[in-house]
LOTORTI-380288 format. One line per 4 residues: their letters; for each residue z, y, x of N, C-alpha, C, CB. Coordinates in nm, 2 decimals. Last residue first. Glycine has a CB too. Example, Ala and Ser with C-alpha at 12.3 -4.5 7.8 and 13.67 -1.06 7.14 Angstrom:
SA) 0.71/-0.22/1.28/0.71/-0.11/1.37/0.79/0.00/1.29/0.57/-0.06/1.41 | 0.78/-0.57/1.32/0.78/-0.45/1.23/0.78/-0.33/1.32/0.90/-0.45/1.13;
end
This chain:
RRKF) -1.58/1.99/2.12/-1.61/2.13/2.16/-1.71/2.10/2.24/-1.50/2.21/2.22 | -1.50/1.78/1.76/-1.52/1.82/1.96/-1.55/1.91/1.97/-1.62/1.76/2.05 | -1.27/1.88/1.54/-1.43/1.83/1.58/-1.45/1.88/1.70/-1.55/1.88/1.49 | -1.06/1.62/1.41/-1.08/1.75/1.47/-1.23/1.76/1.54/-0.96/1.79/1.60;
YHGN) -0.86/1.47/1.13/-1.01/1.50/1.19/-1.01/1.63/1.26/-1.13/1.51/1.08 | -0.58/1.31/1.07/-0.67/1.43/1.07/-0.76/1.44/1.14/-0.62/1.52/1.10 | -0.40/1.08/1.17/-0.54/1.10/1.04/-0.62/1.15/1.00/-0.54/1.10/0.95 | -0.26/1.07/1.32/-0.17/1.11/1.22/-0.31/1.11/1.08/-0.07/1.28/1.26;
FDRF) -0.38/0.99/1.58/-0.29/0.93/1.50/-0.22/0.93/1.38/-0.24/0.93/1.56 | -0.70/1.20/1.52/-0.55/1.14/1.58/-0.46/1.05/1.51/-0.47/1.24/1.60 | -1.10/1.13/1.51/-0.91/1.11/1.42/-0.80/1.09/1.55/-0.89/0.90/1.29 | -1.28/1.34/1.60/-1.22/1.21/1.58/-1.12/1.25/1.51/-1.18/1.13/1.71;
NHKD) -1.68/1.38/1.47/-1.56/1.39/1.52/-1.46/1.32/1.59/-1.52/1.41/1.46 | -1.94/1.34/1.50/-1.90/1.45/1.54/-1.77/1.48/1.53/-1.96/1.52/1.50 | -1.96/1.04/1.38/-2.04/1.11/1.52/-2.02/1.22/1.57/-2.16/1.12/1.51 | -1.79/1.02/1.19/-1.81/0.92/1.30/-1.83/0.98/1.43/-1.92/0.82/1.26;
ILRK) -1.87/1.22/1.04/-1.75/1.20/1.05/-1.72/1.14/1.18/-1.72/1.13/0.93 | -2.13/1.17/0.93/-2.10/1.27/1.03/-1.99/1.26/1.11/-2.09/1.37/0.98 | -2.10/0.90/0.80/-2.17/0.89/0.99/-2.17/1.00/1.04/-2.35/0.84/1.02 | -1.99/1.01/0.60/-1.90/0.85/0.69/-1.94/0.90/0.84/-1.99/0.65/0.65;
DKNI) -2.18/1.14/0.45/-2.02/1.19/0.51/-1.97/1.09/0.62/-1.90/1.19/0.39 | -2.32/0.91/0.42/-2.39/1.03/0.54/-2.29/1.06/0.57/-2.48/1.16/0.51 | -2.25/0.76/0.24/-2.25/0.71/0.35/-2.30/0.83/0.49/-2.34/0.57/0.32 | -2.23/0.96/0.00/-2.06/0.90/0.08/-2.14/0.81/0.25/-1.94/0.73/-0.07;
DKVS) -2.35/1.22/-0.07/-2.36/1.06/-0.03/-2.27/1.03/0.08/-2.51/1.01/0.00 | -2.31/1.40/-0.39/-2.26/1.31/-0.28/-2.29/1.20/-0.19/-2.20/1.27/-0.30 | -2.35/1.64/-0.62/-2.41/1.51/-0.56/-2.37/1.49/-0.40/-2.57/1.52/-0.57 | -2.29/1.77/-0.88/-2.25/1.78/-0.73/-2.29/1.65/-0.69/-2.09/1.80/-0.70;
MVQG) -2.28/1.86/-1.14/-2.24/1.96/-1.05/-2.21/1.96/-0.93/-2.15/2.01/-1.08 | -2.52/1.82/-1.37/-2.44/1.77/-1.27/-2.41/1.88/-1.24/-2.49/1.69/-1.17 | -2.38/1.82/-1.72/-2.47/1.90/-1.63/-2.43/1.81/-1.46/-2.42/2.12/-1.64 | -2.25/1.77/-1.94/-2.27/1.63/-1.90/-2.38/1.68/-1.77/-2.34/1.52/-2.02;
SLNK) -2.05/1.89/-2.04/-2.15/1.95/-2.09/-2.26/1.83/-2.09/-2.18/2.08/-2.00 | -1.82/1.91/-1.84/-1.84/1.85/-2.00/-1.94/1.84/-2.06/-1.79/1.92/-2.09 | -2.01/1.81/-1.56/-1.87/1.88/-1.61/-1.88/1.81/-1.78/-1.86/2.09/-1.59 | -2.01/1.50/-1.30/-2.06/1.60/-1.37/-1.93/1.73/-1.47/-2.17/1.51/-1.46;
KIVI) -2.13/1.39/-1.01/-1.97/1.45/-1.04/-2.04/1.50/-1.17/-1.89/1.60/-0.92 | -2.23/1.09/-0.80/-2.25/1.20/-0.88/-2.14/1.25/-0.99/-2.38/1.19/-0.93 | -2.18/0.98/-0.48/-2.12/0.99/-0.59/-2.14/1.14/-0.69/-1.99/0.97/-0.54 | -2.35/0.69/-0.36/-2.35/0.82/-0.39/-2.21/0.86/-0.48/-2.48/0.84/-0.47;
KDGV) -2.46/0.47/-0.09/-2.39/0.49/-0.18/-2.37/0.62/-0.20/-2.29/0.44/-0.17 | -2.80/0.34/-0.05/-2.70/0.47/0.00/-2.59/0.46/-0.10/-2.78/0.63/-0.02 | -3.01/0.28/-0.16/-2.91/0.15/-0.13/-2.82/0.24/-0.01/-3.02/-0.04/-0.04 | -3.31/0.46/-0.14/-3.22/0.35/-0.18/-3.14/0.28/-0.12/-3.28/0.28/-0.22;
QIND) -3.15/0.81/-0.03/-3.23/0.71/0.00/-3.21/0.56/-0.10/-3.21/0.68/0.16 | -3.13/1.14/0.00/-3.11/1.04/-0.06/-3.22/0.91/-0.05/-3.10/1.10/-0.18 | -3.28/1.35/0.08/-3.16/1.32/0.17/-3.12/1.16/0.14/-3.03/1.43/0.13 | -3.45/1.43/-0.07/-3.49/1.37/0.02/-3.39/1.33/0.10/-3.57/1.42/0.06;
LTNI) -3.21/1.53/-0.32/-3.34/1.37/-0.31/-3.41/1.32/-0.17/-3.50/1.39/-0.40 | -3.15/1.76/-0.26/-3.03/1.64/-0.21/-3.15/1.51/-0.25/-2.85/1.64/-0.34 | -3.35/1.91/-0.38/-3.36/1.91/-0.25/-3.25/1.82/-0.19/-3.36/2.06/-0.20 | -3.27/1.88/-0.61/-3.40/1.85/-0.62/-3.35/1.84/-0.46/-3.54/1.96/-0.70;
FSGI) -3.08/1.91/-0.87/-3.05/1.91/-0.67/-3.18/1.89/-0.66/-2.94/1.76/-0.55 | -3.14/2.03/-1.11/-3.15/2.10/-1.00/-3.13/2.07/-0.87/-3.09/2.18/-1.02 | -3.15/1.74/-1.20/-3.30/1.82/-1.21/-3.28/1.96/-1.09/-3.33/1.89/-1.39 | -3.09/1.43/-1.17/-3.00/1.56/-1.16/-3.12/1.69/-1.09/-2.85/1.53/-1.03;
DVTQ) -3.03/1.26/-1.44/-3.12/1.33/-1.42/-3.06/1.40/-1.32/-3.17/1.39/-1.53 | -2.93/0.89/-1.43/-2.88/1.03/-1.42/-2.99/1.08/-1.36/-2.74/1.06/-1.33 | -2.85/0.63/-1.49/-2.95/0.64/-1.45/-2.95/0.82/-1.52/-3.07/0.49/-1.50 | -2.63/0.31/-1.46/-2.65/0.44/-1.49/-2.76/0.51/-1.43/-2.54/0.50/-1.47;
TTLY) -2.51/-0.02/-1.50/-2.62/0.05/-1.44/-2.62/0.20/-1.49/-2.77/-0.03/-1.48 | -2.18/-0.10/-1.43/-2.28/-0.01/-1.49/-2.43/0.01/-1.43/-2.22/0.11/-1.48 | -1.98/-0.25/-1.27/-1.95/-0.27/-1.39/-2.09/-0.19/-1.50/-1.80/-0.20/-1.40 | -2.02/-0.20/-1.01/-1.98/-0.32/-1.05/-1.97/-0.37/-1.19/-1.87/-0.33/-0.99;
NVVT) -2.33/-0.01/-1.01/-2.21/-0.01/-0.99/-2.13/-0.20/-1.00/-2.17/0.12/-1.09 | -2.60/0.15/-0.98/-2.58/0.10/-1.00/-2.41/0.07/-0.92/-2.69/0.06/-1.02 | -2.82/0.44/-1.06/-2.72/0.38/-1.03/-2.66/0.29/-1.05/-2.67/0.41/-1.03 | -3.12/0.59/-1.03/-3.04/0.51/-1.10/-2.95/0.43/-1.02/-3.11/0.43/-1.18;
IKSG) -3.20/0.91/-1.07/-3.16/0.83/-0.96/-3.08/0.73/-1.07/-3.07/0.90/-0.83 | -3.49/1.18/-1.16/-3.40/1.07/-1.20/-3.34/0.96/-1.09/-3.47/0.99/-1.29 | -3.66/1.32/-1.08/-3.56/1.36/-1.03/-3.46/1.27/-1.07/-3.54/1.49/-1.07 | -3.86/1.03/-0.96/-3.88/1.20/-0.97/-3.74/1.27/-0.94/-3.93/1.24/-1.13;
DIRS) -3.69/0.84/-0.93/-3.78/0.82/-1.00/-3.82/0.93/-1.01/-3.76/0.77/-1.10 | -3.51/0.58/-0.73/-3.50/0.69/-0.73/-3.70/0.76/-0.80/-3.43/0.71/-0.56 | -3.29/0.27/-0.75/-3.42/0.32/-0.78/-3.41/0.46/-0.79/-3.47/0.26/-0.90 | -3.03/0.22/-0.69/-3.10/0.14/-0.66/-3.27/0.19/-0.68/-3.04/0.03/-0.74;
VYGK) -2.77/0.38/-0.50/-2.87/0.38/-0.51/-2.96/0.31/-0.55/-2.87/0.40/-0.46 | -2.43/0.27/-0.57/-2.51/0.25/-0.49/-2.65/0.24/-0.59/-2.46/0.14/-0.40 | -2.13/0.47/-0.72/-2.22/0.36/-0.66/-2.33/0.37/-0.61/-2.25/0.29/-0.73 | -2.02/0.67/-0.98/-2.04/0.62/-0.85/-2.08/0.50/-0.80/-1.96/0.63/-0.79;
VEFA) -2.01/0.95/-1.17/-2.09/0.79/-1.14/-2.08/0.79/-1.02/-2.25/0.76/-1.19 | -1.77/1.10/-1.37/-1.85/1.05/-1.26/-1.92/0.97/-1.26/-1.82/1.03/-1.19 | -1.72/1.16/-1.68/-1.74/1.27/-1.58/-1.76/1.23/-1.43/-1.63/1.36/-1.59 | -1.70/0.90/-1.80/-1.72/1.02/-1.82/-1.82/1.13/-1.74/-1.61/1.05/-1.82;
FSYT) -1.58/0.70/-1.62/-1.68/0.67/-1.69/-1.74/0.79/-1.74/-1.65/0.59/-1.80 | -1.36/0.84/-1.53/-1.47/0.83/-1.43/-1.54/0.79/-1.51/-1.46/0.76/-1.31 | -1.20/0.91/-1.77/-1.24/1.07/-1.70/-1.34/0.99/-1.60/-1.09/1.17/-1.61 | -1.10/0.65/-1.84/-1.20/0.72/-1.91/-1.25/0.87/-1.84/-1.16/0.74/-2.05;
IKLA) -0.97/0.60/-1.59/-1.07/0.50/-1.63/-1.19/0.61/-1.68/-1.02/0.38/-1.78 | -0.74/0.83/-1.64/-0.84/0.78/-1.50/-0.96/0.69/-1.55/-0.74/0.68/-1.37 | -0.66/0.72/-1.93/-0.71/0.82/-1.88/-0.82/0.83/-1.73/-0.58/0.88/-1.87 | -0.58/0.48/-1.86/-0.67/0.43/-1.97/-0.73/0.62/-1.90/-0.57/0.38/-2.18;
AAII) -0.36/0.53/-1.67/-0.43/0.43/-1.60/-0.55/0.44/-1.72/-0.35/0.29/-1.57 | -0.18/0.67/-1.84/-0.22/0.69/-1.70/-0.39/0.63/-1.65/-0.11/0.60/-1.61 | -0.12/0.47/-2.02/-0.20/0.57/-2.07/-0.26/0.63/-1.94/-0.13/0.68/-2.15 | 0.00/0.28/-1.81/-0.11/0.21/-1.94/-0.15/0.32/-1.95/-0.05/0.13/-2.10;
IVIV) 0.23/0.42/-1.81/0.14/0.38/-1.66/0.00/0.33/-1.71/0.21/0.24/-1.56 | 0.34/0.42/-2.04/0.31/0.60/-1.96/0.23/0.57/-1.84/0.47/0.70/-1.90 | 0.39/0.19/-2.04/0.30/0.28/-2.17/0.29/0.40/-2.08/0.41/0.33/-2.35 | 0.64/0.15/-1.90/0.47/0.06/-1.87/0.44/0.13/-1.96/0.42/-0.12/-1.91;
VKKL) 0.81/0.32/-1.94/0.75/0.33/-1.81/0.60/0.25/-1.82/0.85/0.27/-1.69 | 0.88/0.24/-2.19/0.85/0.31/-2.16/0.77/0.37/-2.06/0.92/0.32/-2.17 | 0.99/-0.03/-2.13/0.86/-0.02/-2.21/0.82/0.11/-2.22/0.88/-0.06/-2.34 | 1.18/0.06/-1.98/1.07/0.01/-1.89/0.99/-0.02/-2.01/1.12/-0.12/-1.76;
NRKN) 1.39/0.17/-2.20/1.31/0.27/-2.06/1.25/0.17/-2.01/1.41/0.37/-1.94 | 1.44/-0.04/-2.29/1.39/0.05/-2.37/1.32/0.13/-2.28/1.47/0.12/-2.45 | 1.53/-0.22/-2.10/1.42/-0.30/-2.16/1.31/-0.15/-2.21/1.50/-0.43/-2.31 | 1.65/-0.05/-1.84/1.70/-0.12/-1.96/1.56/-0.15/-2.01/1.80/-0.03/-2.06;
FVRK) 1.80/0.13/-1.57/1.70/-0.04/-1.62/1.68/-0.11/-1.75/1.76/-0.17/-1.54 | 1.96/0.27/-1.68/1.79/0.30/-1.61/1.73/0.24/-1.66/1.75/0.27/-1.47 | 2.18/0.13/-1.69/2.16/0.23/-1.78/2.01/0.28/-1.76/2.26/0.35/-1.77 | 2.20/-0.05/-1.45/2.17/-0.13/-1.61/2.12/-0.03/-1.74/2.34/-0.21/-1.67;
INEK) 2.23/0.11/-1.27/2.11/0.02/-1.29/2.08/-0.06/-1.43/2.11/-0.08/-1.17 | 2.48/0.23/-1.37/2.39/0.31/-1.34/2.26/0.25/-1.32/2.44/0.38/-1.24 | 2.68/-0.06/-1.31/2.66/0.06/-1.47/2.49/0.13/-1.44/2.82/0.24/-1.47 | 2.57/-0.06/-1.03/2.58/-0.18/-1.10/2.56/-0.08/-1.27/2.74/-0.29/-1.05;
VKEN) 2.75/0.12/-0.93/2.55/0.13/-0.93/2.53/0.05/-1.04/2.43/0.04/-0.79 | 2.99/0.11/-1.02/2.93/0.24/-1.05/2.79/0.21/-1.04/2.98/0.35/-0.96 | 3.05/-0.12/-0.87/3.07/-0.13/-1.03/2.97/0.01/-1.05/3.25/-0.12/-1.09 | 2.87/-0.25/-0.58/2.93/-0.16/-0.65/2.96/-0.15/-0.81/2.87/-0.06/-0.61;
QLFA) 2.68/-0.38/-0.48/2.77/-0.47/-0.56/2.87/-0.41/-0.64/2.85/-0.57/-0.47 | 2.53/-0.18/-0.34/2.46/-0.29/-0.48/2.62/-0.33/-0.57/2.36/-0.48/-0.39 | 2.69/-0.19/-0.14/2.70/-0.07/-0.19/2.63/-0.14/-0.34/2.61/0.06/-0.10 | 2.73/-0.43/0.01/2.83/-0.36/-0.07/2.75/-0.25/-0.15/2.96/-0.29/0.05;
MIKE) 2.38/-0.45/0.03/2.47/-0.56/-0.05/2.60/-0.48/-0.12/2.54/-0.69/0.07 | 2.39/-0.21/0.24/2.31/-0.23/0.16/2.35/-0.30/0.00/2.23/-0.30/0.24 | 2.56/-0.31/0.43/2.59/-0.19/0.37/2.47/-0.21/0.25/2.58/-0.04/0.48 | 2.46/-0.55/0.54/2.55/-0.56/0.41/2.58/-0.47/0.37/2.66/-0.62/0.41;
KM) 2.19/-0.51/0.65/2.22/-0.58/0.55/2.30/-0.56/0.44/2.26/-0.66/0.58 | 2.33/-0.35/0.85/2.24/-0.27/0.79/2.24/-0.34/0.62/2.08/-0.26/0.89;
end
């Protein structure tokens, strides 16, 4: 198999196509697109998503700490989730464009439920036990 691959790469037409596709100008464009996509993802996660560990709960405000920042989020309409969230839990809070909280998700709780009530097959799909 290795010989076939080497013979394919030694073909003149393949060499010309590789030179045409992987020249400096095209590689610069690809790198720029990757950098822009990464910047958009980072901006989205800072603006619309708070992910980390709960360090403090004060009334309807939750202080979340991650490896970059510490943020305090007011989750006024999600008061019922405060009973389930404890200090030290890993959570994800998603917000909309106006800054209102759309969802509060306890990652630790979801993992515990999956482990306790479901099992995983070899393809990674979850099945409920009967």
